[in-house]
C-alpha positions as CSV (number, residue, x, y, z in Angstrom):
1,M,-35.9,7.0,5.3
2,S,-38.4,7.4,8.1
3,G,-37.1,6.7,11.5
4,A,-33.5,7.4,10.7
5,V,-31.3,7.1,13.8
6,L,-28.5,9.2,12.3
7,S,-28.8,11.5,9.3
8,L,-26.2,13.5,7.4
9,K,-27.1,16.6,5.3
10,D,-24.7,18.4,3.1
11,V,-21.6,17.4,5.1
12,R,-18.4,19.0,3.9
13,V,-14.9,18.4,5.2
14,T,-11.9,20.6,4.4
15,F,-8.2,20.3,5.4
16,S,-5.8,23.2,5.4
17,T,-2.4,21.9,4.1
18,L,0.9,23.5,2.9
19,D,-0.5,22.8,-0.6
20,G,-3.7,24.8,0.1
21,E,-7.2,23.9,1.0
22,V,-8.2,20.3,0.3
23,E,-11.9,19.5,0.2
24,A,-12.2,15.8,1.2
25,V,-16.0,15.6,1.5
26,K,-18.2,17.6,-0.8
27,G,-21.8,17.9,0.5
28,V,-22.8,14.3,1.4
29,T,-26.3,13.5,2.4
30,L,-27.3,10.0,3.8
31,E,-29.2,8.3,6.5
32,V,-29.1,5.0,8.5
33,G,-32.0,3.4,10.4
34,R,-32.1,1.4,13.6
35,G,-31.1,-2.2,13.0
36,E,-29.8,-1.4,9.5
37,T,-26.3,-2.0,8.1
38,L,-25.2,0.8,5.7
39,A,-22.0,0.1,3.8
40,I,-20.0,3.1,2.5
41,V,-17.7,2.0,-0.3
42,G,-15.2,3.7,-2.5
43,E,-11.5,3.8,-3.4
44,S,-8.9,5.2,-1.0
45,G,-9.2,8.9,-0.6
46,S,-12.9,9.0,-1.5
47,G,-13.7,10.7,1.9
48,K,-15.4,7.7,3.6
49,S,-13.5,7.8,6.8
50,Q,-13.1,11.5,7.1
51,M,-16.9,12.0,6.8
52,M,-17.4,9.8,9.8
53,M,-14.5,11.3,11.7
54,A,-16.3,14.7,11.2
55,V,-19.5,13.2,12.7
56,M,-17.5,12.0,15.8
57,G,-15.6,15.2,16.2
58,L,-12.3,13.4,15.5
59,L,-10.9,15.3,12.6
60,A,-7.2,16.3,12.7
61,R,-6.4,19.8,13.9
62,N,-6.1,21.1,10.3
63,G,-9.6,19.7,9.4
64,S,-12.9,21.5,9.6
65,A,-16.5,20.4,8.9
66,L,-19.7,22.0,7.9
67,G,-23.3,20.7,7.5
68,E,-25.5,18.6,9.7
69,A,-25.1,15.3,11.4
70,N,-28.4,14.9,13.2
71,Y,-28.8,12.4,16.1
72,A,-31.7,12.6,18.5
73,G,-32.6,16.1,17.3
74,R,-29.2,17.5,17.7
75,N,-26.5,18.5,15.2
76,L,-23.2,16.9,16.2
77,I,-21.1,19.0,13.8
78,G,-19.9,22.0,15.5
79,M,-21.0,20.8,18.9
80,D,-18.7,21.7,21.8
81,K,-16.5,19.0,23.1
82,K,-18.2,18.7,26.5
83,T,-21.6,18.2,25.0
84,L,-20.3,15.9,22.3
85,N,-18.7,13.7,24.9
86,Q,-22.1,12.9,26.3
87,V,-23.0,11.3,23.0
88,R,-19.8,9.8,21.5
89,G,-18.7,6.7,23.3
90,R,-22.2,6.3,24.7
91,K,-24.7,6.5,21.9
92,L,-22.4,6.7,18.9
93,T,-19.3,4.6,19.0
94,M,-16.5,3.8,16.5
95,I,-14.1,0.9,15.9
96,F,-11.0,1.4,13.7
97,Q,-9.0,-0.6,11.2
98,E,-6.0,-1.3,13.4
99,P,-6.7,-1.8,17.1
100,M,-3.0,-1.6,18.1
101,T,-3.1,2.1,17.1
102,S,-6.4,2.6,19.0
103,L,-5.8,0.7,22.2
104,D,-3.4,2.3,24.7
105,P,-0.3,0.1,25.1
106,L,0.2,1.3,28.7
107,Y,-3.2,0.1,30.1
108,T,-4.7,-3.4,30.3
109,V,-7.6,-4.1,28.0
110,G,-9.9,-4.5,31.0
111,S,-9.2,-1.0,32.2
112,Q,-9.8,0.4,28.8
113,I,-13.3,-1.2,28.6
114,M,-14.1,-0.1,32.1
115,E,-13.2,3.5,31.5
116,P,-16.3,4.4,29.2
117,L,-18.5,2.5,31.6
118,M,-17.4,4.6,34.6
119,Q,-17.4,7.8,32.6
120,H,-20.8,7.5,30.9
121,R,-22.8,5.4,33.3
122,G,-21.2,6.3,36.6
123,L,-20.5,2.7,37.5
124,S,-18.2,1.9,40.4
125,K,-14.9,0.2,39.6
126,S,-16.1,-3.2,40.7
127,E,-19.4,-2.8,38.7
128,A,-17.5,-1.7,35.6
129,R,-15.1,-4.6,35.9
130,A,-18.0,-7.1,36.2
131,H,-19.7,-5.6,33.2
132,A,-16.4,-5.5,31.2
133,V,-15.9,-9.3,31.8
134,E,-19.5,-9.8,30.5
135,M,-18.6,-7.9,27.4
136,L,-15.5,-9.9,26.7
137,E,-17.5,-13.1,27.1
138,L,-20.2,-11.6,24.8
139,V,-17.6,-11.0,22.1
140,K,-16.2,-14.5,22.7
141,V,-12.7,-13.6,24.0
142,P,-11.4,-16.9,25.6
143,E,-10.6,-16.8,29.3
144,A,-12.3,-13.4,29.7
145,R,-11.5,-12.9,33.4
146,R,-7.8,-13.5,32.8
147,R,-7.7,-11.4,29.7
148,M,-8.9,-8.4,31.6
149,D,-5.4,-8.0,33.0
150,S,-3.7,-8.5,29.6
151,Y,-2.1,-5.7,27.6
152,P,-2.9,-5.2,23.9
153,H,0.4,-6.6,22.7
154,E,-0.4,-9.9,24.5
155,L,-3.5,-10.5,22.4
156,S,-3.8,-11.8,18.8
157,G,-5.1,-9.4,16.1
158,G,-8.5,-11.1,16.2
159,Q,-8.7,-10.8,20.0
160,R,-7.7,-7.1,19.9
161,Q,-10.5,-6.4,17.4
162,R,-12.9,-8.2,19.7
163,V,-11.8,-6.0,22.6
164,M,-12.5,-2.9,20.4
165,I,-16.0,-4.2,19.7
166,A,-16.6,-4.9,23.4
167,M,-15.5,-1.4,24.2
168,A,-17.7,0.1,21.5
169,L,-20.7,-1.9,22.6
170,A,-20.3,-1.6,26.4
171,N,-22.7,1.3,26.7
172,D,-25.4,-0.1,24.4
173,P,-25.0,2.4,21.7
174,D,-27.5,3.3,19.0
175,V,-25.0,3.6,16.2
176,L,-21.7,1.7,15.6
177,I,-19.3,3.1,12.9
178,A,-16.9,0.4,11.8
179,D,-14.0,1.7,9.7
180,E,-12.4,-1.2,7.9
181,P,-12.4,-3.3,11.0
182,T,-11.5,-6.6,9.3
183,T,-8.9,-5.5,6.8
184,A,-5.9,-6.5,8.9
185,L,-7.4,-9.9,9.9
186,D,-7.0,-13.2,8.1
187,V,-10.1,-14.6,6.4
188,T,-11.1,-17.0,9.2
189,I,-10.9,-14.4,11.9
190,Q,-12.6,-11.9,9.6
191,A,-15.6,-14.2,9.1
192,E,-15.9,-14.7,12.9
193,I,-15.8,-10.9,13.5
194,L,-18.5,-10.3,10.9
195,D,-20.7,-13.0,12.3
196,L,-20.2,-11.6,15.8
197,M,-21.2,-8.1,14.7
198,A,-24.4,-9.4,12.9
199,E,-25.3,-11.4,16.0
200,L,-24.9,-8.4,18.3
201,Q,-26.8,-6.2,15.9
202,K,-29.9,-8.5,16.0
203,R,-29.6,-8.7,19.8
204,I,-29.7,-4.9,20.5
205,G,-31.1,-3.4,17.3
206,L,-27.8,-1.6,16.5
207,A,-27.4,0.6,13.4
208,I,-24.1,-0.1,11.8
209,I,-22.2,2.1,9.3
210,F,-19.6,-0.2,7.7
211,I,-16.8,1.6,5.9
212,T,-15.0,-0.7,3.5
213,H,-13.5,-1.2,0.1
214,D,-14.2,-5.0,0.1
215,L,-17.2,-5.6,-2.1
216,N,-17.5,-9.3,-0.9
217,I,-18.1,-8.1,2.6
218,V,-20.7,-5.5,1.4
219,R,-22.6,-8.3,-0.4
220,R,-22.6,-10.3,2.7
221,I,-23.6,-7.9,5.4
222,A,-25.1,-4.6,4.0
223,D,-28.8,-3.7,3.7
224,R,-27.9,-0.6,1.7
225,V,-24.8,0.8,0.0
226,V,-23.5,4.3,-0.5
227,V,-20.8,4.7,-3.2
228,M,-18.4,7.6,-2.8
229,R,-15.8,9.0,-5.2
230,K,-13.7,12.0,-4.7
231,G,-15.7,13.2,-1.7
232,E,-19.1,12.9,-3.3
233,V,-21.9,10.3,-3.3
234,V,-22.3,9.0,-6.8
235,E,-24.9,6.3,-6.1
236,Q,-26.8,4.7,-3.2
237,G,-29.5,2.1,-2.9
238,K,-30.3,-1.4,-1.7
239,T,-27.4,-3.8,-1.9
240,S,-29.1,-6.2,-4.3
241,A,-30.0,-3.4,-6.7
242,I,-26.5,-1.9,-6.6
243,F,-24.8,-5.1,-7.5
244,K,-27.4,-6.3,-10.1
245,K,-27.9,-3.1,-11.9
246,P,-25.4,-0.4,-11.0
247,K,-26.3,2.9,-12.6
248,H,-23.1,5.1,-12.2
249,A,-20.1,4.3,-14.3
250,Y,-17.8,4.4,-11.2
251,T,-20.0,1.8,-9.4
252,K,-19.7,-0.4,-12.5
253,A,-15.9,0.1,-12.5
254,L,-15.7,-0.8,-8.8
255,I,-17.6,-4.1,-9.3
256,D,-15.6,-4.9,-12.5
257,A,-12.3,-4.2,-10.7
258,E,-12.5,-7.3,-8.5
259,P,-9.3,-9.3,-9.1
260,S,-9.5,-12.3,-11.4
261,G,-7.1,-14.5,-13.3
262,R,-3.8,-16.1,-12.2
263,K,-0.2,-15.3,-12.3
264,E,2.0,-17.2,-14.8
265,P,4.9,-19.1,-13.3
266,P,8.5,-17.9,-14.1
267,P,10.4,-19.6,-16.9
268,K,12.2,-22.8,-15.9
269,S,15.4,-21.1,-16.7
270,A,14.9,-18.4,-14.1
271,P,17.8,-18.4,-11.7
272,L,17.3,-19.2,-8.0
273,L,17.4,-15.9,-6.1
274,L,16.7,-16.8,-2.5
275,S,16.6,-20.0,-0.6
276,A,15.8,-20.6,3.1
277,K,16.2,-24.1,4.6
278,D,15.0,-25.5,7.9
279,M,14.2,-22.1,9.4
280,R,13.4,-22.1,13.1
281,V,12.4,-19.2,15.3
282,T,11.9,-19.7,19.1
283,F,10.6,-17.2,21.6
284,R,11.5,-17.7,25.2
285,L,9.0,-16.2,27.6
286,G,8.9,-15.5,31.4
287,G,11.6,-15.8,34.0
288,G,12.3,-12.1,34.5
289,W,15.7,-10.4,33.7
290,F,17.9,-13.1,35.2
291,G,15.8,-16.2,35.5
292,E,15.4,-19.1,33.2
293,P,12.5,-18.8,30.7
294,L,9.3,-20.4,31.9
295,F,8.4,-21.8,28.5
296,E,9.3,-21.6,24.8
297,I,7.1,-21.0,21.7
298,N,8.3,-22.4,18.4
299,A,6.9,-19.7,16.1
300,V,8.6,-21.2,13.0
301,D,9.6,-24.8,13.0
302,R,11.8,-26.2,10.2
303,V,10.2,-24.3,7.3
304,S,11.9,-24.1,3.9
305,V,11.1,-21.8,1.0
306,S,12.8,-20.9,-2.3
307,L,12.3,-18.0,-4.7
308,C,13.3,-17.6,-8.3
309,Q,13.9,-14.4,-10.2
310,G,10.6,-13.0,-11.4
311,Q,8.6,-15.3,-9.2
312,T,6.0,-14.4,-6.5
313,I,5.3,-16.8,-3.7
314,G,2.4,-16.6,-1.2
315,I,2.8,-17.5,2.4
316,V,-0.7,-17.9,3.9
317,G,-2.1,-19.0,7.2
318,E,-4.2,-17.9,10.2
319,S,-3.1,-15.1,12.5
320,G,-0.2,-16.4,14.7
321,S,0.8,-19.1,12.3
322,G,4.3,-17.7,11.8
323,K,4.1,-16.0,8.4
324,S,5.5,-12.7,9.3
325,T,8.0,-14.2,11.7
326,L,9.4,-16.4,8.9
327,A,9.7,-13.4,6.5
328,R,11.6,-11.4,9.2
329,A,13.9,-14.2,10.0
330,I,14.8,-14.7,6.3
331,L,15.6,-11.0,6.1
332,Q,17.7,-11.3,9.2
333,L,15.4,-8.9,11.2
334,L,14.8,-11.6,13.8
335,P,17.3,-14.1,15.3
336,G,16.6,-17.6,14.1
337,E,18.2,-20.9,13.0
338,G,18.5,-22.3,9.5
339,S,20.3,-21.5,6.3
340,V,19.5,-18.4,4.1
341,V,21.3,-17.9,0.8
342,F,20.6,-14.8,-1.3
343,N,22.1,-14.4,-4.8
344,G,24.6,-17.2,-4.1
345,R,25.7,-15.6,-0.8
346,A,25.1,-17.1,2.6
347,I,23.6,-14.4,4.8
348,S,22.5,-16.3,7.9
349,G,23.7,-14.6,11.1
350,L,25.3,-11.6,9.3
351,E,25.8,-8.6,11.6
352,S,23.9,-5.4,11.0
353,R,26.8,-3.7,9.3
354,A,27.3,-6.5,6.9
355,M,23.6,-6.7,6.1
356,Q,23.3,-3.0,5.4
357,P,24.4,-3.1,1.7
358,L,22.0,-6.0,1.1
359,R,19.0,-4.1,2.5
360,R,18.7,-2.2,-0.8
361,E,18.1,-5.6,-2.5
362,M,16.0,-7.3,0.2
363,Q,13.1,-5.1,1.4
364,I,9.9,-5.4,3.3
365,V,6.5,-3.7,3.2
366,L,4.8,-3.8,6.6
367,Q,1.2,-4.4,7.3
368,D,0.4,-1.2,9.3
369,P,1.5,2.0,7.5
370,F,0.7,4.2,10.5
371,G,2.9,2.1,12.7
372,S,5.7,2.1,10.1
373,L,5.9,5.7,9.0
374,S,7.3,8.4,11.2
375,P,4.5,11.0,12.0
376,R,7.2,13.7,12.3
377,L,8.4,13.4,8.7
378,T,6.6,14.5,5.5
379,A,5.9,11.9,2.8
380,G,8.7,13.4,0.7
381,Q,11.2,13.0,3.5
382,I,10.1,9.4,4.2
383,I,10.3,8.4,0.6
384,S,13.8,9.8,0.1
385,E,15.2,8.8,3.5
386,G,16.8,5.6,2.2
387,L,18.8,7.6,-0.3
388,L,20.7,9.2,2.6
389,V,22.0,5.8,3.5
390,H,22.4,4.1,0.2
391,E,23.2,7.0,-2.1
392,P,24.6,9.7,0.1
393,S,26.4,11.5,-2.7
394,I,23.3,12.8,-4.5
395,T,22.0,16.3,-3.7
396,S,18.8,17.1,-1.8
397,A,17.3,18.4,-5.0
398,Q,18.0,15.1,-6.7
399,R,16.4,13.2,-3.7
400,D,13.3,15.4,-4.0
401,K,13.1,14.8,-7.7
402,R,13.3,11.0,-7.1
403,A,10.5,11.3,-4.5
404,A,8.3,13.1,-6.9
405,Q,8.9,10.6,-9.7
406,A,8.1,7.7,-7.2
407,M,4.8,9.3,-6.2
408,V,3.8,9.6,-9.9
409,E,4.6,5.9,-10.4
410,V,2.2,4.8,-7.6
411,G,-0.6,7.1,-8.6
412,L,-0.1,9.9,-6.0
413,D,0.1,13.6,-6.7
414,P,3.8,14.7,-6.2
415,A,2.5,18.0,-4.9
416,T,1.4,16.2,-1.8
417,R,4.9,15.2,-0.7
418,S,4.9,18.0,1.9
419,R,2.0,16.3,3.7
420,Y,2.4,14.2,6.8
421,P,1.3,10.5,7.0
422,H,-1.9,11.3,8.9
423,E,-3.0,13.6,6.1
424,F,-3.3,10.6,3.7
425,S,-6.0,8.0,3.6
426,A,-5.3,4.5,4.9
427,T,-3.9,3.0,1.7
428,C,-1.9,6.0,0.6
429,P,0.7,5.6,3.4
430,I,1.2,2.0,2.2
431,S,2.0,3.4,-1.2
432,S,4.3,6.0,0.4
433,F,6.2,3.2,2.3
434,H,6.4,1.2,-0.9
435,M,8.0,4.3,-2.5
436,I,10.8,4.3,0.1
437,L,11.6,0.8,-1.0
438,R,11.4,1.7,-4.7
439,W,13.4,4.9,-4.7
440,C,16.0,4.6,-2.0
441,V,17.8,2.3,-4.5
442,P,17.3,0.8,-7.9
443,W,14.3,-1.6,-8.1
444,P,15.0,-4.5,-5.7
445,T,15.4,-8.0,-6.9
446,T,13.1,-9.4,-4.2
447,S,10.2,-8.0,-2.2
448,W,8.2,-9.5,0.6
């Protein structure tokens, strides 16, 4: 297109691993214009994120990039760090899927917004603080002045994502790269974030590259779509044309793969597996180490659920409604009140040692894989770690075999079990974590 603000030409990304060279992006060419939203879609591992990480100079140490990423007449790929820092964070910015892994837990959100303002624009601390407050107000963070002194863990998921957007837009960039920024948010907060990004885009003429696997979002916000598979672009064009008349078989498969139908209920004869009655979880806040708590929050207040064998129940609600807290309390991972019975046995208040044998039957898959998986262990070690606890008599060779079998079951190449979590795409670590649950013991009777 004429007047492209960022153009990629024959971009290639390769990673050196213990399994050899892995080509993640294979000669991609695309452009995005000012004021345009370009959606890049494709299944996990298609190279969407790594391509943009190469543009921003954020590849892992074992990654390398070739090709051209042209902005303002300069190729960003291969540019030295000092020169690149004059562009990224100033004219090209990026927001990520999980803000808790992007925001520094040791600094207030205000100081993190102020830093790029002082670094790139030379503002004084007082000037940067005033502008940071304006940015928080712009992205509709309530009580912006007070929130400047909050730490990331003190904000909700939606508020943290708004802080990331404020930080990314603080220097009036030309291009915003949004890598799955709404995946971890509930649908109401997701809609608010998308509306906010569209409003800000119109206001400052921002070009947005939106990386996602959610086709409903693509329909809603994108002007054009690029479809990637196995590191290559298989189709691109206007959003309306792509959805009405997809040309490539993979694009058709993506559109046809949207979930449909409904799950059949379990038979009436299915035995009751788990019941939780009058569950309550209260958090006491403030007061220091020895003082009385200043106030209490009833995160879960007299909630009851039951689960039969073969049944799936859904617990839904907005961010902060107590869904995860309820699940953790039922699994005895949080202190709470109420009665929990599993397989006919009361487990409420059991000590850790007494609960350990039951952990093989009651398991949890957490929301954020990168916050759940140890970066120091390989996928194979993570998958087989539970076997060390629950089946200590088997050999290391048997554990490795079980890990390989598990990877095949969830659609991963068992040859990649020597890789570390950061070497997988975002949904692969989720599969890896699920494999811990699947193979540390026989298939569990209940899963949250």
